[in-house]
N, C-alpha and C positions, 0 to 999 in steps of 0.2 A: 610573845610566846617564847617558851624555852623547850629545847630538845636536849634532855640530859645535861643541862647547864649551858648549852650553846644558845644564846638568846638573840631574838630577831624582832624587828618591827615589821608587821605584816599589814599591807594596805590593799584594800579592794580598789583597784585602779581601772576597772572595766569602763568607767565613765570618764576616764582621763582627769581625775581630780588632782593628780600630781603634775605640776608644770615641768616641762622639759628644760626650760631655760634655767641655767645655773643648777642643774640637777645634782652634779657631783658635790657642789658646795652645800646644797640642802641636805644631802645624805650625811656628809661628814659632820655637819653641825648637829643634827638630831641624834647621831650615834654617840655624841660626847657623853660620857658618864659624869654624873654630878652636876653637869651644866645643862643637860637636856634630857631626853628620854633615856638614852644610853642603850647600846646594843652592839653585837658583833657584826650585824649586817641588816640590810633592808630587803624585803621581798615585795615586789609589785605584782599582784595577780591581775591578769588581763585576758581579754577575749582571744579566742583562737578557733580555727576551723579544723574539724576532724578529731579533736580531743576535747576534754572538758574545759580546759583553759591553758594559758601559757603563763610563764613567769619571767620576770627579769630579776636577777639576784645581784645585789651589790654588797661589797665588803664595807666595813666601817669607814674606810678612807675614801669611799666613793668609787672605787675601781669595780668593774664588772667581773664576775666570776662565772665560769661555765656551769658549775655544779656545786651543790652543798647538800650533803646527805641529811643532816639534822634539819636544815632549812626546808628541804623537800618534805620531810615528815611533818613539820609544823604547818606548811602551807596546805598539805593534804587534809589535815584535821580542820583547819580554818575553812577550807572549801566545803567540807562535809557539814560542819556546824552552821554555815551560812547558806546551805542548800544550793550551792553553786555546782556541786557534784554529789553523786551517791557515795556509799561507803567504799565502793570499788571505783577507781578512777584512773585516768591517764592524763598527763599534762606535758607540755612542751618546754624543754630547757635548751640551753646552748650546747649541752652535752648529748642531746637526743631525747627521745620520749621516755618518760618515767611512769611506771605503773605503781599504784599504791592501793593499800587496803587499810581502812580505819576500823578498829575494834575498841570502843570506849575511848580511853586516853592513849592507847597503844596504836602505833602506825608502823606498817611494814612497807618499804619501798623496794622495788626491783630496779637495779641500775644496769646500764650498758656494760658489756663485758670489760673487765680491766685490760689495759694494754701496756706495752713497754716494760714488762716485768724483767728485772735484772737483779741478780743476787750477788752479794759480797763484792761490790765494787770498791776500789780504793779512791778516796778523795783527799787531795793534799790540802791541809789546813795550816794556819799560822803556827800551830804547835806540833805539826807533823801529820802524817797520813792517818785517816780513820777509815774503818770499814762501814760501808753503807749499802743498803739495797734500795731499789726504786720501783715504782709502779704508778700508772695513771689510772685513777678510779673516778674519772670525770674531770679531775684536776690533778696536777702532778704532785706526787708525794715521795719524800725520802724517809726511810725507816732506819733508825740507829738502835742497835741492841745495847742495853746497859745492864750492869750488875744490880744497881739499886735505883729504882725509879725516883725515889725521894731525893737522891743526890744528883740527878741529871741536871746539867746546866742548860735548861730549856731555852731561855732567852738568849744567853750569851752565845752558845754554840749554834742554836737554832737560827739565829740571825745571820751568823757567818755563812752557814750552808744556804739559807734562803737567798742570799745575795751573791753566792759563789759564781764565778765566771762560767763554771760548768753548766749552770742552769739559766744563764742569761739568754735573752733579755727578760723573759717572763718571770723567772724565779721559781721557787718551789715551796711547798709546805714541808715541814720537818716534824717527824714523830720519833719519840723515844719510847722504847718498849722493854718490858721485862715481865717475868712471871712472879706473881705474889705467892704468899705462903699457902693459899688455898688452890693454887694451880691456875688461877685466872690470868689472862693476859692483861697487864696494866699498861696504860698508855698516857703520855703527856704530849701535847702538840703545840708547836709554834706555827701560827697561821699567817700565811701571806695575806696582805690586805688589812688584817687586824694589826699586824706587826707586834704581836705579843702572844703570850700563852693564853689559850682559851680553856674553859672548863670541859669542853668536849669538842670533837670534830668527827662527824659521821664518815666522810670519805677517808679521813685519817685512820679511823678505827677499822674500816674495810681494808685499807692498805696494810696496816699492821697485821691483821688477821690473815690476809692472803699470803703475805711474805712469810710469816711464822708457820703457817700451815704448809707452805711449800718446803720449808726447811725441816720441819719436824714430822710432816705427814699427819698432822692432827686432823681428825674428821670434823665435818660440819655438824652442828653449828659451833662457833667459837664465841665464848662469852668474854667481852672486853670491858674492863673497869676503867671508867673515865676519871678525870681529875675531880669532877663534882662528887664522886662517890657512887654515881649511878652506873648502870650497866647497859651496854648495847650488845645485841645478838647479831652475829654475822652468819648468814646461811649461804652455802655455795655448793656447786658441783665442780669437779676437777678431773681432767684427763691429760696426763703428761704435762703437768705444769700449766695447762690452759684452764683458767677459771671461768665459769659461766653460770647462769641462773643465780647471780649474786644478789642477795637481799640484805637490807639493814632494818632491824626491828628495835623499837624502843619507845619511850614515852614522848609525848608532845603536849605540853601543858599551856593552857591559856592563863597568863599571869594577870593581865588587866586589859580592859577596853577603855579608850580615852579619846578626847578631842585635843588636837595639837594647837597650841596657842602661838601667836606670832613671836612671843618672847622666847620660845624654845629655839628659834633659829637666829636670834640676834647675836 
């Protein structure tokens, strides 16, 4: 599945079809592009009590992540199409309970309130200090404002920040933002666990929108242009820099259904 260019392998694991033994290796192998299925991450949908289902989300390197906004939208549509849940649903993640609504190919999810908002912090880099802002939108994010989104050194600078001692030991995701000629907030993201730039990042889009809304007092919703060229809509309420009722809206596409062969994990 693809959520605005962020792509995932989604597996119905309610019957335990995925073996726990060597799970990290299995994930990293099938997420290899050109050598296997290829994806930014894997979602295992599983049984849960009190909600429609729960998930386990893993990055492409096999590391587990608390939350993924685009992944949450994809698994919601998957659950609806496969009659695991209705068009309105709730499911359990490591970041808390997520509520979702599916309308055709569009999905809106409501996330737990962002935490740890800090604006205009100085971070010492190899080339000198840079100004960053930070917020946790289910996973940690740094946001860097740039003049030209096309010229942003996403991988080089993003990787330095991701592994910076200030964010050790877990590290952080890193987003570069600027406004385009149409007034939309454009974003590019270096994702922890993928260890590269991705075409979209849902929690990153929320982080960028929240921080820029805080700085510019922009009203909800904020339209965010991702690297894929698609758009994500960020809805929120705010009182004295406290953001709540935060939702992420965008497309969640079924790309293909398939049977995994043993050769995919050799």
